[in-house]
C-alpha positions in Angstrom: 30.7 -23.5 8.6 33.1 -20.6 9.1 33.1 -17.9 6.4 35.9 -15.7 7.7 38.2 -16.5 4.7 37.2 -14.4 1.6 38.7 -17.0 -0.7 36.6 -19.8 0.7 33.5 -17.6 0.4 34.2 -16.9 -3.3 34.7 -20.7 -4.0 31.4 -21.5 -2.2 29.5 -18.8 -4.1 30.4 -20.4 -7.4 29.1 -23.8 -6.2 25.8 -22.9 -4.6 22.8 -24.5 -6.4 20.5 -21.7 -7.7 17.3 -23.6 -6.8 17.7 -24.1 -3.1 16.5 -20.6 -2.0 16.2 -21.2 1.8 19.6 -22.9 2.1 21.3 -20.3 0.0 19.7 -17.5 2.0 20.9 -19.1 5.3 24.4 -19.4 3.8 24.5 -15.8 2.7 23.3 -14.6 6.1 26.0 -16.5 7.9 28.7 -15.5 5.4 28.0 -11.8 5.6 27.8 -11.9 9.4 31.1 -13.8 9.7 32.9 -11.4 7.3 31.6 -8.4 9.1 32.9 -9.8 12.4 36.3 -11.0 11.1 37.3 -7.7 9.3 39.2 -9.2 6.3 41.2 -7.0 4.0 38.9 -4.3 2.5 39.5 -5.2 -1.1 38.9 -8.9 -0.5 35.8 -8.2 1.6 34.4 -6.0 -1.2 35.1 -8.7 -3.8 32.9 -11.2 -1.9 30.1 -8.7 -1.5 30.0 -7.8 -5.2 30.3 -11.5 -6.2 27.3 -12.3 -4.0 25.2 -9.3 -5.0 23.1 -10.9 -7.7 22.4 -13.9 -5.6 21.5 -11.7 -2.6 19.0 -9.6 -4.6 17.4 -12.8 -6.0 17.1 -14.7 -2.7 16.0 -11.7 -0.7 13.1 -11.1 -3.1 12.1 -14.8 -3.0 12.2 -14.9 0.8 10.2 -11.7 1.0 7.3 -13.4 -0.8 6.7 -15.3 2.4 5.6 -12.3 4.4 4.4 -9.8 1.7 0.7 -11.0 1.5 -0.6 -9.6 4.8 0.6 -7.8 8.0 3.2 -9.8 9.9 2.5 -10.7 13.5 5.6 -10.3 15.8 5.5 -13.9 17.0 5.0 -15.6 13.6 7.2 -17.6 11.3 6.9 -14.9 8.8 8.4 -12.4 11.3 11.4 -14.7 11.7 11.8 -14.6 7.9 11.5 -10.8 7.9 14.1 -10.5 10.6 16.6 -12.6 8.6 15.9 -10.7 5.3 16.2 -7.3 7.0 19.2 -8.5 9.0 21.1 -9.4 5.8 20.4 -6.0 4.3 21.6 -4.4 7.5 24.8 -6.5 7.6 25.5 -5.6 4.0 25.1 -1.8 4.6 27.4 -2.0 7.6 29.9 -4.1 5.7 30.2 -1.5 2.9 30.6 1.2 5.6 33.3 -0.8 7.4 35.2 -1.4 4.1 35.2 2.4 3.5 36.4 3.1 7.0 39.1 0.4 6.9 40.4 1.6 3.6 40.5 5.2 4.5 44.1 5.1 5.5 45.4 2.5 2.9 43.6 4.2 0.0 43.7 1.0 -2.1 39.9 1.4 -2.9 40.0 5.1 -3.7 38.3 4.4 -7.1 35.5 2.5 -5.3 34.4 5.1 -2.8 31.3 6.0 -4.7 30.3 2.4 -5.2 30.7 1.8 -1.5 28.6 4.8 -0.7 25.8 3.9 -3.1 25.7 0.2 -2.1 25.6 1.3 1.6 22.7 3.7 1.1 20.7 1.2 -1.0 21.1 -1.7 1.5 20.2 0.5 4.5 17.1 1.7 2.6 16.1 -1.9 1.7 15.7 -2.5 5.5 12.9 0.0 5.5 11.4 -1.4 2.4 11.1 -4.9 3.9 9.2 -3.6 6.9 6.9 -1.7 4.6 6.5 -4.9 2.6 5.5 -6.8 5.7 3.2 -4.0 6.9 5.1 -3.8 10.1 6.0 -0.7 11.9 9.6 0.4 11.2 11.8 -0.2 14.3 13.5 2.8 15.9 16.9 3.6 14.4 16.3 2.4 10.9 15.7 5.8 9.4 18.6 7.2 11.4 20.9 4.7 9.8 19.7 5.6 6.3 20.2 9.3 7.0 23.7 8.5 8.4 24.6 6.6 5.2 23.6 9.5 3.0 25.2 12.1 5.2 28.5 10.3 4.9 28.3 10.4 1.1 27.3 14.0 1.2 30.2 15.0 3.5 32.6 13.3 1.1 31.1 15.2 -1.8 30.3 12.1 -3.8 26.5 11.9 -3.4 25.7 12.9 -7.0 28.2 10.6 -8.8 26.7 7.5 -10.5 28.1 4.0 -10.5 27.0 0.9 -12.4 24.2 -1.0 -10.7 22.6 -3.8 -12.7 19.7 -4.1 -10.2 18.5 -0.7 -11.3 16.3 -1.9 -14.2 16.0 1.4 -16.1 19.2 3.3 -15.6 21.6 0.4 -14.9 23.4 2.9 -12.7 22.7 4.9 -9.5 24.3 7.6 -7.4 24.1 7.6 -3.5 21.7 10.5 -3.8 19.4 8.6 -6.1 19.5 5.6 -3.9 18.5 7.8 -1.0 15.7 9.6 -2.9 14.3 6.2 -4.0 13.6 5.2 -0.4 12.2 8.7 0.3 9.8 8.3 -2.6 8.8 4.8 -1.3 8.0 6.4 2.1 5.9 9.1 0.4 3.9 6.5 -1.6 1.7 5.3 1.3 3.6 2.0 1.5 1.3 0.5 4.2 -1.6 1.1 1.8 -0.1 -1.0 -1.0 -0.3 -4.7 -1.8 2.7 -6.7 -2.7 2.5 -6.1 -6.5 2.0 -2.4 -6.1 4.9 -2.1 -3.7 7.2 -3.9 -6.2 6.1 -1.5 -9.0 6.7 1.5 -6.7 10.1 0.3 -5.7 11.0 0.0 -9.4 9.5 3.3 -10.3 11.2 5.1 -7.4 14.5 4.1 -8.9 13.2 5.2 -12.4 12.1 8.6 -11.2 14.7 9.4 -8.5 17.0 11.4 -10.8 14.2 14.0 -11.3 14.1 14.9 -7.6 16.5 17.2 -5.7 17.6 17.8 -2.1 18.8 21.2 -0.9 19.8 22.9 2.3 18.1 26.1 1.0 14.9 26.5 3.1 14.2 30.2 3.0 11.1 31.6 1.3 9.4 28.3 1.2 5.9 27.4 2.4 5.4 25.4 5.5 4.0 22.5 3.5 7.2 21.9 1.5 8.6 18.5 2.2 11.9 18.3 4.2 13.9 15.9 6.3 16.3 16.0 9.2 19.5 14.1 8.6 19.9 13.9 12.4 16.4 12.6 13.0 14.8 9.1 12.8 12.0 9.6 10.4 11.4 10.3 6.7 10.0 13.3 4.9 7.5 15.6 6.5 6.2 19.2 6.1 9.1 21.6 6.9 6.7 23.6 9.1 6.5 20.7 11.5 10.2 20.0 11.7 12.7 21.7 14.1 15.2 23.9 12.3 18.6 22.1 12.5 21.8 22.1 10.5 20.8 18.7 9.0 17.5 19.9 7.5 17.2 19.3 3.7 14.4 20.4 1.4 12.9 17.8 -1.0 11.8 19.1 -4.4 9.8 16.8 -6.7 8.5 19.4 -9.2 10.5 18.1 -12.1 9.2 14.6 -11.3 5.6 16.0 -11.5 6.4 17.0 -15.0 7.7 13.6 -15.8 4.6 11.9 -14.5 2.4 14.2 -16.5 4.5 13.3 -19.6 4.1 9.6 -19.0 0.3 9.9 -18.6 0.1 11.9 -21.8 2.0 9.1 -23.6 -0.3 6.5 -22.2 -3.2 8.4 -23.9 -1.4 8.1 -27.1 -1.2 4.3 -26.7 2.5 4.0 -25.6 3.1 0.8 -23.6 4.5 1.0 -20.0 7.5 -1.2 -20.9 8.5 1.4 -23.5 8.6 4.0 -20.8 10.7 2.0 -18.4 7.8 1.0 -16.1 8.1 -2.7 -16.8 6.1 -5.2 -18.8 4.2 -6.8 -15.9 1.7 -3.9 -15.5 -1.1 -2.9 -17.9 -1.4 0.6 -19.1 -4.6 1.3 -17.2 -3.2 -0.1 -13.9 0.0 1.9 -14.4 -2.0 5.1 -15.1 -4.1 4.7 -11.9 -1.1 4.0 -9.8 0.9 7.0 -11.2 -2.1 9.3 -10.6 -2.1 8.2 -7.0 1.6 9.0 -6.8 1.4 12.3 -8.6 0.7 14.5 -5.5 2.9 12.9 -2.9 5.8 12.6 -5.3 5.6 15.7 -7.3 3.8 18.3 -5.2 4.1 19.7 -1.7 2.5 18.1 1.3 -1.3 18.7 1.4 -3.5 18.8 4.4 -6.2 16.2 5.0 -9.4 16.6 3.1 -11.3 15.9 6.3 -9.6 16.7 9.7 -9.2 13.8 12.1 -10.3 13.9 15.7 -9.1 11.6 18.5 -11.9 9.6 20.0 -12.4 6.5 22.1 -14.7 3.5 22.0 -15.3 0.6 19.6 -16.8 0.0 16.2 -18.0 -3.2 14.6 -16.3 -4.2 11.3 -16.6 -7.2 9.1 -15.0 -8.2 5.8 -17.5 -11.0 5.1 -19.6 -10.2 2.1 -22.7 -11.9 3.4 -22.3 -10.4 6.9 -22.1 -7.0 5.3 -25.4 -7.6 3.5 -27.0 -8.8 6.7 -25.7 -5.7 8.6 -27.3 -3.4 6.0 -30.6 -5.2 5.3 -31.2 -7.1 8.5 -31.6 -10.4 6.7 -29.6 -12.8 4.7 -29.4 -12.5 0.9 -31.9 -14.6 -1.0 -32.7 -15.0 -4.7 -35.4 -12.5 -5.6 -39.0 -13.6 -6.1 -41.0 -12.6 -9.1 -41.1 -8.8 -9.1 -44.3 -7.1 -8.1 -45.2 -3.6 -9.2 -45.1 -1.8 -5.8 -41.9 -0.6 -4.2 -40.0 -1.9 -1.1 -40.7 -0.5 2.3 -37.0 -0.1 2.9 -36.8 2.4 0.1 -38.7 4.8 2.4 -36.7 4.4 5.6 -35.2 7.6 7.0 -31.4 7.8 6.5 -28.9 10.4 7.5 -25.5 10.4 6.0 -22.9 13.1 5.4 -25.3 15.9 6.3 -28.0 14.9 3.8 -31.5 13.8 4.8 -34.0 11.7 3.0 -37.7 11.2 3.8 -38.2 9.3 7.1 -40.4 6.3 7.9 -40.7 4.4 11.1 -38.5 1.3 11.7 -40.2 -1.9 12.7 -40.0 -2.5 16.4 -38.4 -5.9 16.0 -35.6 -4.5 13.8 -33.6 -2.8 16.5 -29.8 -2.7 16.6 -29.8 -5.2 19.5 -32.2 -7.6 17.8 -30.1 -7.5 14.7 -26.9 -8.1 16.6 -28.4 -11.1 18.3 -29.6 -12.5 14.9 -26.2 -11.9 13.4 -24.5 -13.8 16.2 -26.9 -16.8 15.8 -26.1 -16.9 12.1 -22.4 -16.5 12.4 -22.5 -13.1 10.7 -21.6 -10.8 13.6 -19.1 -8.0 13.3 -15.7 -8.1 15.1 -15.1 -5.3 17.5 -12.2 -2.9 16.8 -10.9 -0.1 19.0 -11.5 3.3 17.5 -8.4 5.5 17.6 -9.6 8.5 15.6 -12.1 9.4 12.9 -13.1 11.9 10.3 -16.0 12.3 7.9 -13.9 10.3 5.4 -13.1 7.3 7.6 -11.6 5.7 10.7 -8.3 4.6 12.2 -8.9 1.5 14.2 -6.9 -1.1 16.1 -7.4 -4.8 17.0 -5.2 -6.5 19.5 -6.5 -10.1 19.1 -6.6 -10.2 15.3 -9.8 -12.4 15.4 -10.8 -11.7 11.8 -8.3 -11.5 8.9 -8.6 -8.3 6.9 -6.8 -7.7 3.6 -5.5 -4.7 1.8 -8.2 -2.8 -0.3 -10.9 -5.2 0.8 -14.5 -4.1 1.1 -15.7 -4.0 4.8 -18.9 -3.2 6.5 -18.5 -0.7 9.4 -21.0 -0.3 12.2 -20.2 2.8 14.2 -20.7 2.8 18.0 -24.4 2.9 18.8 -25.0 3.1 15.1 -28.2 1.8 13.5 -26.8 1.8 10.0 -23.9 -0.2 8.6 -21.7 1.8 6.1 -19.4 0.5 3.5 -15.7 1.1 3.6 -12.4 0.0 2.1 -9.3 -1.0 4.0 -6.9 1.7 2.8 -3.8 0.7 4.8 -2.7 -1.9 7.3 0.2 -1.9 9.8 1.2 -4.2 12.6 2.9 -2.7 15.7 5.8 -4.3 17.4 3.6 -5.5 20.2 1.2 -7.3 17.8 -1.5 -4.7 17.7 -3.0 -4.4 14.1 -3.9 -0.9 13.0 -6.0 -0.2 9.9 -7.2 2.8 8.0 -10.8 2.5 6.7 -11.9 4.8 3.9 -15.7 5.2 3.9 -17.6 5.0 0.7 -19.9 8.0 0.6 -23.7 7.3 1.0 -25.9 4.9 2.9 -25.8 1.5 1.1 -28.7 -0.7 0.1 -28.5 -4.4 -0.6 -29.5 -5.2 -4.2 -29.6 -8.4 -6.3 -27.5 -8.1 -9.4 -26.8 -10.2 -12.5 -25.3 -9.6 -15.9 -27.7 -9.3 -18.8 -26.9 -12.0 -21.4 -28.0 -11.9 -25.0 -28.9 -15.6 -25.2 -28.7 -18.7 -23.1 -29.7 -19.3 -19.5 -29.8 -16.3 -17.2 -27.2 -16.5 -14.4 -28.3 -16.5 -10.7 -28.5 -13.2 -8.9 -25.7 -12.3 -6.6 -25.6 -9.8 -3.7 -24.5 -6.3 -4.5 -24.8 -2.9 -3.0 -26.1 0.4 -4.3 -24.8 3.8 -3.1 -26.7 7.0 -3.8 -25.2 10.1 -5.4 -23.8 12.7 -3.1 -23.8 16.2 -4.6 -22.0 17.6 -1.5 -19.1 15.2 -2.1 -19.4 15.3 -5.9 -19.9 11.6 -6.3 -22.3 9.8 -8.6 -24.7 7.0 -7.8 -22.8 3.7 -8.0 -23.0 -0.1 -7.6 -20.7 -2.3 -5.6 -20.3 -5.4 -7.6 -18.3 -8.6 -7.2 -14.6 -8.3 -8.3 -14.1 -8.5 -12.0 -17.7 -7.7 -13.0 -16.9 -4.2 -14.4 -16.8 -3.9 -18.1 -17.6 -0.7 -19.8 -21.1 -0.7 -21.4 -21.9 -3.9 -19.7 -25.6 -4.3 -18.9 -26.7 -5.3 -15.4 -30.1 -6.2 -14.1 -30.9 -4.9 -10.6 -33.6 -6.1 -8.3 -34.2 -4.5 -5.0 -36.8 -6.1 -2.6 -40.1 -6.3 -4.4 -39.5 -3.2 -6.5 -39.8 -3.3 -10.3 -36.5 -4.7 -11.7 -34.5 -2.4 -13.8 -31.5 -2.5 -16.2 -28.5 -0.2 -16.2 -25.4 0.2 -18.3 -22.0 0.5 -16.5 -20.2 3.6 -17.6 -17.1 4.1 -15.4 -15.0 2.2 -12.9 -15.0 4.4 -9.8 -12.9 2.1 -7.6 -11.4 -1.3 -7.8 -10.7 -3.2 -4.6 -9.4 -6.6 -3.7 -12.8 -8.2 -3.8 -15.1 -5.6 -5.4 -15.7 -3.2 -8.3 -17.4 0.1 -7.7 -19.0 1.2 -10.9 -21.0 4.2 -12.0 -24.0 3.6 -14.3 -26.7 5.0 -16.4 -30.3 3.7 -16.6 -31.5 2.0 -19.7 -34.7 3.3 -21.3 -36.3 -0.1 -21.6 -36.7 -2.2 -18.4 -37.3 -6.0 -18.5 -40.8 -7.2 -18.1 
């Protein structure tokens, strides 16, 4: 069907059934591409874009669900969907730009200049958001187009003027600058380290908090770690000390936003609900607080250096996301229900371990329990690690790459990591995932401090039949890293003051009380604990 006539487009938009998402999306993609190519009268073109806007926002969000769960491979059906979604946002941004240029001489849309600029910046920014959502590397030129959109509004002197925008849930209005800052905040929020729900919240909150940020060409007397961007470049914010001094350099200031976040956190402590603060009604107070705390530094403060410097390296490491395979890699055997406890301790408690510079007493390892023997056993049992290419590493973790994508890994999932030539498997969490345009999957792995031990765990029940033990992991305290001893438990187990029975080998069983949630992942809870005075018989 040909959509070059704006009147025909408006008639069709009124008749589209709201439930057929895929068909409506295909219609919108064709309609916007045809209008962009045919160059109708600017006022008629804008009328169609604005009439379609609510449907565009809705169908784009629904289509994005198809690729938001995991990194998108370039040759997949999900990638085709991403291309269509990103392509529609791009066509919309370019349509608003063309309307503004076409009307420059006629002047019939003089009162719509700000709206055209705001819509253009927003749509160009959403192209970036979709690639973040898909955990796919942003193609070259996307950032440059966003910068160009904002630069045009800035040159016209209209970047700070607000226009109505119903899609902005909190303010119901937005300026071109606020639309631009929203995408800058998203980029600062570690988007490749967020799952689909978190990214949706961050997109909403970026619009909520954008008015508290500023952009300025004044760069003198500022430290090298202050955030800045180059309007002539093709990347987002970075430390000003690492950027070339150009005429298009702008300084980003989020200090007022830092005060806002502190204020929101203070109100959470007083029992105020997130919905009352414009954060939405689909996120609990505790989850909101944890996410805002993680955003406080990148959004409100200057760029900070890494806690542990990375160093480029080569080689491979083993990694597995299978819970039982992790247990085998640590203990050298598959998990079994504990036998009746005996009073003496486990031999494994005395094995020498070296981690993060701290030594513990050493004991000899049985000759049969060598890394090669354990690897062969793991392969026979189907519990072997997949090999990942090591790109760089630090004390706190690794950046790894896999070309074949043999094993699916998910955001925030617990993984077992076996360093090259390592005898000890460590625990880590997938902190971010990103697929390159050539299909290579990169991942950031944050190591949990300490050498893990496999333990059997079960909740203590006041009455009724005791549940079976499940595999868990124990991590020792690390004074050097200021971390307490903790347990890695199956997801959803943590409840404050919950009592857990722990059995480790043939050692005497013990009970502990959970005191604090240290970390919650996609499939695990890391909880601190305190021992109970009375142990079970």
